[in-house]
C-alpha atoms as an extended CHARMM CRD file, in Angstrom:
* protein
*
       181  EXT
         1         1  MET       CA             74.8240000000       65.0040000000      183.2090000000  PROA      1               0.0000000000
         2         2  PHE       CA             77.5720000000       62.3880000000      183.1410000000  PROA      2               0.0000000000
         3         3  GLY       CA             78.1200000000       62.0440000000      186.8970000000  PROA      3               0.0000000000
         4         4  ARG       CA             81.0200000000       62.3850000000      189.2920000000  PROA      4               0.0000000000
         5         5  ARG       CA             83.1720000000       59.7300000000      187.6480000000  PROA      5               0.0000000000
         6         6  ASN       CA             83.1070000000       61.6070000000      184.3590000000  PROA      6               0.0000000000
         7         7  ALA       CA             83.7460000000       64.9110000000      186.1060000000  PROA      7               0.0000000000
         8         8  ARG       CA             86.8840000000       63.3970000000      187.6220000000  PROA      8               0.0000000000
         9         9  ALA       CA             87.9210000000       62.0710000000      184.2100000000  PROA      9               0.0000000000
        10        10  ALA       CA             87.3580000000       65.5080000000      182.6940000000  PROA      10              0.0000000000
        11        11  ALA       CA             89.4570000000       67.1040000000      185.4290000000  PROA      11              0.0000000000
        12        12  ARG       CA             92.2460000000       64.5550000000      184.7990000000  PROA      12              0.0000000000
        13        13  TRP       CA             92.1280000000       65.3160000000      181.0830000000  PROA      13              0.0000000000
        14        14  MET       CA             92.2730000000       69.0800000000      181.7120000000  PROA      14              0.0000000000
        15        15  ARG       CA             95.2960000000       68.7020000000      184.0200000000  PROA      15              0.0000000000
        16        16  PHE       CA             96.9830000000       66.4650000000      181.4320000000  PROA      16              0.0000000000
        17        17  ALA       CA             96.2780000000       68.9130000000      178.5740000000  PROA      17              0.0000000000
        18        18  GLU       CA             97.3470000000       71.9640000000      180.6130000000  PROA      18              0.0000000000
        19        19  ARG       CA            100.5680000000       70.2640000000      181.7020000000  PROA      19              0.0000000000
        20        20  ALA       CA            101.3230000000       69.2880000000      178.0960000000  PROA      20              0.0000000000
        21        21  ALA       CA            100.6100000000       72.8160000000      176.8330000000  PROA      21              0.0000000000
        22        22  SER       CA            102.7110000000       74.4850000000      179.5340000000  PROA      22              0.0000000000
        23        23  ASP       CA            105.6640000000       72.1970000000      178.7510000000  PROA      23              0.0000000000
        24        24  GLY       CA            105.3330000000       72.6660000000      174.9710000000  PROA      24              0.0000000000
        25        25  LEU       CA            104.4230000000       69.0150000000      174.4010000000  PROA      25              0.0000000000
        26        26  THR       CA            102.1410000000       67.5350000000      171.7460000000  PROA      26              0.0000000000
        27        27  ILE       CA             99.3310000000       65.1520000000      172.6710000000  PROA      27              0.0000000000
        28        28  VAL       CA             99.1180000000       62.0240000000      170.5180000000  PROA      28              0.0000000000
        29        29  ARG       CA             96.8290000000       59.0040000000      170.5990000000  PROA      29              0.0000000000
        30        30  VAL       CA             98.2410000000       55.6230000000      169.6090000000  PROA      30              0.0000000000
        31        31  LEU       CA             95.8250000000       53.9350000000      167.2020000000  PROA      31              0.0000000000
        32        32  ASP       CA             97.7890000000       50.7840000000      166.4510000000  PROA      32              0.0000000000
        33        33  VAL       CA            101.1570000000       49.2370000000      167.2670000000  PROA      33              0.0000000000
        34        34  CYS       CA            102.8510000000       47.8000000000      164.1880000000  PROA      34              0.0000000000
        35        35  GLN       CA            106.1660000000       46.5760000000      165.5600000000  PROA      35              0.0000000000
        36        36  VAL       CA            107.9640000000       46.3230000000      168.8880000000  PROA      36              0.0000000000
        37        37  ALA       CA            111.7470000000       46.2400000000      168.6480000000  PROA      37              0.0000000000
        38        38  ARG       CA            114.6660000000       46.3930000000      171.0420000000  PROA      38              0.0000000000
        39        39  THR       CA            115.1680000000       50.0920000000      170.2700000000  PROA      39              0.0000000000
        40        40  GLY       CA            111.5530000000       51.2150000000      170.2970000000  PROA      40              0.0000000000
        41        41  THR       CA            108.0510000000       50.8590000000      168.9030000000  PROA      41              0.0000000000
        42        42  LYS       CA            106.5930000000       51.5790000000      165.4820000000  PROA      42              0.0000000000
        43        43  ALA       CA            102.9640000000       52.7200000000      165.6920000000  PROA      43              0.0000000000
        44        44  VAL       CA            100.1830000000       54.6090000000      163.9420000000  PROA      44              0.0000000000
        45        45  VAL       CA             99.1520000000       57.7550000000      165.8360000000  PROA      45              0.0000000000
        46        46  THR       CA             96.9460000000       60.8150000000      165.5450000000  PROA      46              0.0000000000
        47        47  ILE       CA             97.9210000000       64.2190000000      166.8510000000  PROA      47              0.0000000000
        48        48  TYR       CA             95.2290000000       65.5630000000      169.1930000000  PROA      48              0.0000000000
        49        49  ASP       CA             94.0460000000       68.5290000000      167.0850000000  PROA      49              0.0000000000
        50        50  ASP       CA             94.8730000000       67.0400000000      163.6770000000  PROA      50              0.0000000000
        51        51  HSD       CA             93.0920000000       63.6440000000      163.5740000000  PROA      51              0.0000000000
        52        52  ARG       CA             95.1270000000       62.3600000000      160.5800000000  PROA      52              0.0000000000
        53        53  ALA       CA             96.6990000000       58.9480000000      161.0180000000  PROA      53              0.0000000000
        54        54  ARG       CA            100.5080000000       59.0640000000      160.7940000000  PROA      54              0.0000000000
        55        55  ASP       CA            103.3380000000       56.6000000000      161.1980000000  PROA      55              0.0000000000
        56        56  ALA       CA            105.4560000000       57.1270000000      164.3040000000  PROA      56              0.0000000000
        57        57  TRP       CA            108.6190000000       55.6930000000      165.7790000000  PROA      57              0.0000000000
        58        58  PHE       CA            108.9860000000       55.8640000000      169.5650000000  PROA      58              0.0000000000
        59        59  TRP       CA            112.7060000000       55.6610000000      170.3620000000  PROA      59              0.0000000000
        60        60  TRP       CA            113.5090000000       53.5440000000      173.4180000000  PROA      60              0.0000000000
        61        61  ASP       CA            109.8930000000       53.2770000000      174.5200000000  PROA      61              0.0000000000
        62        62  ARG       CA            107.1080000000       50.7130000000      174.4710000000  PROA      62              0.0000000000
        63        63  VAL       CA            103.6450000000       52.1100000000      173.7760000000  PROA      63              0.0000000000
        64        64  GLU       CA            100.2650000000       50.4130000000      173.6570000000  PROA      64              0.0000000000
        65        65  ALA       CA             97.3640000000       50.9000000000      171.2540000000  PROA      65              0.0000000000
        66        66  GLY       CA             94.7580000000       53.2090000000      172.7560000000  PROA      66              0.0000000000
        67        67  SER       CA             97.1980000000       55.1250000000      174.9490000000  PROA      67              0.0000000000
        68        68  THR       CA             97.2690000000       58.9230000000      175.0460000000  PROA      68              0.0000000000
        69        69  LEU       CA            100.7060000000       60.4960000000      175.4200000000  PROA      69              0.0000000000
        70        70  ALA       CA            102.3250000000       63.9150000000      175.7500000000  PROA      70              0.0000000000
        71        71  VAL       CA            105.4560000000       63.8470000000      173.5970000000  PROA      71              0.0000000000
        72        72  VAL       CA            108.2340000000       65.8060000000      171.9560000000  PROA      72              0.0000000000
        73        73  PHE       CA            108.7050000000       64.7730000000      168.3460000000  PROA      73              0.0000000000
        74        74  SER       CA            110.3070000000       65.6530000000      165.0400000000  PROA      74              0.0000000000
        75        75  SER       CA            109.1310000000       64.5940000000      161.5990000000  PROA      75              0.0000000000
        76        76  GLY       CA            110.8450000000       63.6700000000      158.3730000000  PROA      76              0.0000000000
        77        77  TYR       CA            112.2860000000       60.7100000000      156.5170000000  PROA      77              0.0000000000
        78        78  GLY       CA            113.3210000000       57.7920000000      158.6600000000  PROA      78              0.0000000000
        79        79  PRO       CA            116.2040000000       55.3750000000      158.2510000000  PROA      79              0.0000000000
        80        80  HSD       CA            113.7390000000       52.6600000000      157.2020000000  PROA      80              0.0000000000
        81        81  SER       CA            111.0450000000       54.8380000000      155.6570000000  PROA      81              0.0000000000
        82        82  LEU       CA            110.7160000000       56.2510000000      152.1810000000  PROA      82              0.0000000000
        83        83  ARG       CA            107.8160000000       58.4840000000      153.2050000000  PROA      83              0.0000000000
        84        84  ASP       CA            108.1170000000       62.0440000000      154.4430000000  PROA      84              0.0000000000
        85        85  GLY       CA            106.1770000000       63.0010000000      157.5490000000  PROA      85              0.0000000000
        86        86  VAL       CA            107.0340000000       60.0620000000      159.7880000000  PROA      86              0.0000000000
        87        87  ILE       CA            106.9430000000       61.2050000000      163.4100000000  PROA      87              0.0000000000
        88        88  PHE       CA            110.0080000000       60.4150000000      165.5290000000  PROA      88              0.0000000000
        89        89  VAL       CA            109.3330000000       60.6000000000      169.2540000000  PROA      89              0.0000000000
        90        90  GLY       CA            112.5970000000       61.1220000000      171.1200000000  PROA      90              0.0000000000
        91        91  ASN       CA            115.8230000000       60.2840000000      169.3510000000  PROA      91              0.0000000000
        92        92  GLN       CA            118.3710000000       57.5450000000      169.1010000000  PROA      92              0.0000000000
        93        93  THR       CA            120.9780000000       59.1530000000      171.3580000000  PROA      93              0.0000000000
        94        94  THR       CA            118.9990000000       61.0070000000      174.0500000000  PROA      94              0.0000000000
        95        95  GLY       CA            116.2100000000       58.4710000000      174.5170000000  PROA      95              0.0000000000
        96        96  SER       CA            112.4680000000       58.5590000000      174.8930000000  PROA      96              0.0000000000
        97        97  GLY       CA            110.4370000000       61.6330000000      173.9950000000  PROA      97              0.0000000000
        98        98  VAL       CA            107.3890000000       60.4980000000      175.9630000000  PROA      98              0.0000000000
        99        99  HSD       CA            107.0090000000       62.8850000000      178.8910000000  PROA      99              0.0000000000
       100       100  ASP       CA            103.5680000000       62.0160000000      180.2400000000  PROA      100             0.0000000000
       101       101  ARG       CA            100.8780000000       59.3700000000      179.8140000000  PROA      101             0.0000000000
       102       102  LEU       CA             97.1650000000       59.7350000000      180.3750000000  PROA      102             0.0000000000
       103       103  SER       CA             96.5870000000       56.4450000000      182.0830000000  PROA      103             0.0000000000
       104       104  GLY       CA             93.2310000000       55.0330000000      182.8490000000  PROA      104             0.0000000000
       105       105  PRO       CA             90.4390000000       53.0340000000      181.3500000000  PROA      105             0.0000000000
       106       106  LYS       CA             89.1950000000       53.3080000000      177.8270000000  PROA      106             0.0000000000
       107       107  TRP       CA             86.0090000000       55.0530000000      178.9670000000  PROA      107             0.0000000000
       108       108  ILE       CA             87.9260000000       58.3150000000      179.4910000000  PROA      108             0.0000000000
       109       109  VAL       CA             88.6160000000       58.5690000000      175.7780000000  PROA      109             0.0000000000
       110       110  GLN       CA             85.0840000000       57.3950000000      174.9730000000  PROA      110             0.0000000000
       111       111  ARG       CA             83.5100000000       60.1050000000      177.1450000000  PROA      111             0.0000000000
       112       112  PHE       CA             85.4750000000       62.8540000000      175.4420000000  PROA      112             0.0000000000
       113       113  ARG       CA             84.4780000000       61.5360000000      172.0270000000  PROA      113             0.0000000000
       114       114  VAL       CA             80.8300000000       61.5200000000      173.1580000000  PROA      114             0.0000000000
       115       115  LEU       CA             81.1660000000       65.0850000000      174.4740000000  PROA      115             0.0000000000
       116       116  GLU       CA             82.5730000000       66.1240000000      171.0900000000  PROA      116             0.0000000000
       117       117  VAL       CA             79.6210000000       64.4510000000      169.3150000000  PROA      117             0.0000000000
       118       118  ALA       CA             77.2050000000       66.3020000000      171.6450000000  PROA      118             0.0000000000
       119       119  ALA       CA             78.9210000000       69.6050000000      170.8360000000  PROA      119             0.0000000000
       120       120  ARG       CA             78.6020000000       68.8860000000      167.1070000000  PROA      120             0.0000000000
       121       121  ALA       CA             74.9080000000       67.9930000000      167.5920000000  PROA      121             0.0000000000
       122       122  HSD       CA             74.3390000000       71.4480000000      169.1190000000  PROA      122             0.0000000000
       123       123  SER       CA             75.8970000000       73.1540000000      166.1000000000  PROA      123             0.0000000000
       124       124  GLY       CA             73.0770000000       72.2010000000      163.7080000000  PROA      124             0.0000000000
       125       125  GLU       CA             73.0630000000       69.9860000000      160.6160000000  PROA      125             0.0000000000
       126       126  VAL       CA             75.8360000000       67.4200000000      160.9060000000  PROA      126             0.0000000000
       127       127  ASP       CA             77.2870000000       64.8190000000      158.5530000000  PROA      127             0.0000000000
       128       128  TRP       CA             77.4150000000       61.9810000000      161.1100000000  PROA      128             0.0000000000
       129       129  ALA       CA             79.4880000000       59.7060000000      158.8760000000  PROA      129             0.0000000000
       130       130  ALA       CA             82.1910000000       62.3890000000      158.5800000000  PROA      130             0.0000000000
       131       131  VAL       CA             82.1110000000       63.0100000000      162.3460000000  PROA      131             0.0000000000
       132       132  ALA       CA             82.4300000000       59.2510000000      162.9590000000  PROA      132             0.0000000000
       133       133  ALA       CA             85.5100000000       59.0680000000      160.7330000000  PROA      133             0.0000000000
       134       134  GLU       CA             87.0640000000       62.1760000000      162.2890000000  PROA      134             0.0000000000
       135       135  LEU       CA             86.5980000000       60.9190000000      165.8550000000  PROA      135             0.0000000000
       136       136  ASP       CA             87.9750000000       57.4230000000      165.0990000000  PROA      136             0.0000000000
       137       137  PHE       CA             84.7180000000       55.4690000000      165.3060000000  PROA      137             0.0000000000
       138       138  SER       CA             84.7200000000       52.4620000000      162.9700000000  PROA      138             0.0000000000
       139       139  ASP       CA             81.5930000000       53.7420000000      161.1930000000  PROA      139             0.0000000000
       140       140  GLN       CA             78.4730000000       55.8590000000      161.7150000000  PROA      140             0.0000000000
       141       141  ALA       CA             76.5910000000       52.9940000000      163.3790000000  PROA      141             0.0000000000
       142       142  HSD       CA             79.4140000000       52.6500000000      165.9440000000  PROA      142             0.0000000000
       143       143  LEU       CA             79.1580000000       56.3840000000      166.7250000000  PROA      143             0.0000000000
       144       144  VAL       CA             75.3570000000       56.2080000000      167.1530000000  PROA      144             0.0000000000
       145       145  ARG       CA             75.5180000000       53.0340000000      169.2980000000  PROA      145             0.0000000000
       146       146  THR       CA             78.2250000000       54.4560000000      171.5930000000  PROA      146             0.0000000000
       147       147  PHE       CA             76.4210000000       57.7890000000      171.9630000000  PROA      147             0.0000000000
       148       148  ARG       CA             73.1000000000       56.0660000000      172.7040000000  PROA      148             0.0000000000
       149       149  ASP       CA             74.7320000000       53.8070000000      175.3210000000  PROA      149             0.0000000000
       150       150  VAL       CA             76.2170000000       56.8000000000      177.1630000000  PROA      150             0.0000000000
       151       151  VAL       CA             73.5320000000       59.4780000000      176.7350000000  PROA      151             0.0000000000
       152       152  GLY       CA             70.3920000000       57.3790000000      176.2800000000  PROA      152             0.0000000000
       153       153  ALA       CA             69.3840000000       58.7050000000      172.8690000000  PROA      153             0.0000000000
       154       154  PRO       CA             70.9420000000       58.7590000000      169.3820000000  PROA      154             0.0000000000
       155       155  PRO       CA             72.7510000000       62.0130000000      168.5020000000  PROA      155             0.0000000000
       156       156  ALA       CA             70.0890000000       63.2450000000      166.0490000000  PROA      156             0.0000000000
       157       157  THR       CA             67.3120000000       62.6950000000      168.6240000000  PROA      157             0.0000000000
       158       158  TYR       CA             69.4660000000       64.3230000000      171.3010000000  PROA      158             0.0000000000
       159       159  ALA       CA             69.9540000000       67.3950000000      169.1070000000  PROA      159             0.0000000000
       160       160  LYS       CA             66.2940000000       67.6090000000      168.0870000000  PROA      160             0.0000000000
       161       161  ASP       CA             64.4170000000       66.6960000000      171.2750000000  PROA      161             0.0000000000
       162       162  LEU       CA             66.7130000000       67.4220000000      174.1880000000  PROA      162             0.0000000000
       163       163  TRP       CA             68.1470000000       70.6940000000      172.9210000000  PROA      163             0.0000000000
       164       164  PRO       CA             65.3840000000       72.3800000000      170.8840000000  PROA      164             0.0000000000
       165       165  ARG       CA             66.3660000000       75.4080000000      168.9010000000  PROA      165             0.0000000000
       166       166  VAL       CA             64.2450000000       78.5230000000      168.5890000000  PROA      166             0.0000000000
       167       167  SER       CA             63.5590000000       79.3150000000      164.9630000000  PROA      167             0.0000000000
       168       168  PRO       CA             63.3330000000       83.0060000000      163.9770000000  PROA      168             0.0000000000
       169       169  SER       CA             59.7050000000       82.5230000000      162.8150000000  PROA      169             0.0000000000
       170       170  SER       CA             58.5690000000       81.2380000000      166.2360000000  PROA      170             0.0000000000
       171       171  ALA       CA             60.1170000000       84.1070000000      168.2190000000  PROA      171             0.0000000000
       172       172  SER       CA             58.1730000000       87.3010000000      168.8970000000  PROA      172             0.0000000000
       173       173  ALA       CA             59.4570000000       90.8300000000      168.6800000000  PROA      173             0.0000000000
       174       174  ASP       CA             60.4380000000       90.7430000000      172.3720000000  PROA      174             0.0000000000
       175       175  GLY       CA             62.4670000000       87.5410000000      171.7710000000  PROA      175             0.0000000000
       176       176  GLU       CA             60.1790000000       85.1370000000      173.6440000000  PROA      176             0.0000000000
       177       177  PRO       CA             59.4150000000       81.9430000000      171.7320000000  PROA      177             0.0000000000
       178       178  GLY       CA             55.7830000000       81.0890000000      171.0470000000  PROA      178             0.0000000000
       179       179  SER       CA             54.4060000000       84.5170000000      171.9270000000  PROA      179             0.0000000000
       180       180  ALA       CA             54.2400000000       85.8780000000      168.3810000000  PROA      180             0.0000000000
       181       181  ARG       CA             51.3990000000       88.3450000000      167.8100000000  PROA      181             0.0000000000
């Protein structure tokens, strides 16, 4: 459905995720870089399965907004933070905790977000605004526009027209739709 280029991107993502899992690493996505210092970078990140924005300090490493990384981290209060739950990637004495980077164009991340939207569309009634917020789209209109650009139809139309569901009332006793007696 998405072509060879997306199949290659999916294979790259799977290798990246499997390598991270086998090494006990956590996948994070850098949403925004707040400060770059001599000793590291302060950024806002989301953990792959969590989707909550968190502050992070990357010791001895420069990271860019939009990058996806496999890291080792600890959390807690920082030397310049009064908030609990700040993520510290690496440490001051041993160095960087970034072990792997998923490099490549922005469309890799976009395709996986679109695949997630398609999976949600298959599941039935969906609160698209909540899905947009969870998947880091700026708003629901951004989600719909991106999905339509990639797939060719808005998510609601995709769910309704391209993947019709069989309702129990339209199925016959032998399970075939439309052949009710």
